[in-house]
C-alpha positions in Angstrom: 1.6 -1.8 -9.7 -0.1 -1.9 -13.1 2.8 -3.7 -14.8 3.0 -6.2 -11.9 -0.7 -7.0 -11.8 -0.6 -7.8 -15.6 2.0 -10.4 -14.8 0.2 -12.0 -11.9 -2.4 -14.7 -12.8 -5.9 -14.7 -11.2 -5.5 -16.1 -7.7 -1.9 -15.0 -7.6 -0.5 -13.0 -4.6 1.5 -9.8 -4.5 2.9 -8.3 -1.3 3.9 -4.6 -0.9 6.2 -3.7 2.0 6.3 -0.4 3.9 2.7 0.6 3.3 2.3 2.1 6.8 5.5 4.1 6.4 6.5 3.9 10.0 2.9 4.7 11.1 3.0 8.2 9.5 0.0 7.4 7.2 -2.2 7.4 10.3 -1.0 10.7 11.6 -2.2 14.2 10.7 0.2 15.8 8.2 1.3 18.4 10.6 2.5 15.7 13.1 4.9 14.3 10.5 8.3 15.9 10.1 8.9 17.9 6.9 11.5 15.4 5.6 8.9 12.5 5.7 5.9 14.3 4.2 6.6 13.6 0.6 7.2 9.9 1.3 4.1 9.8 3.5 2.0 11.4 0.6 3.4 8.7 -1.8 2.4 5.9 0.6 -1.1 7.4 1.1 -1.6 7.8 -2.7 -0.4 4.2 -3.3 -2.6 2.8 -0.6 -5.6 4.6 -1.9 -4.9 3.4 -5.5 -4.6 -0.3 -4.6 -7.6 -0.1 -2.2 -9.8 1.1 -5.2 -8.5 -1.6 -7.5 -11.4 -4.0 -8.1 -9.1 -6.7 -9.3 -7.7 -7.2 -5.8 -8.6 -8.5 -2.4 -6.4 -6.8 0.2 -5.2 -7.7 3.7 -3.0 -5.3 5.7 -0.5 -6.7 8.2 0.6 -4.1 10.7 4.0 -5.4 11.4 7.1 -3.3 11.0 6.3 -0.6 8.4 3.3 -2.4 7.2 2.8 -5.2 4.7 -0.1 -5.2 2.3 -1.0 -8.6 0.8 -3.0 -8.5 -2.4 -4.7 -11.4 -4.2 -5.8 -10.9 -7.8 -9.4 -11.9 -8.1 -10.1 -10.9 -11.8 
């Protein structure tokens, strides 16, 4: 993410796919199969990191596995 944002001009758009990870990010951890927990944790950590990035405005599209559209504002 950090390397990509450095390449995108202010006003530019970046889209990240699979940010809902099949809906598992909205489930309690115990409701997710053991095989998917590591990937779920990665998706949660990534979503948290970009949501705190003050350089971005974010929109989440809940189609498929989720698409997060980010616009660089500064």
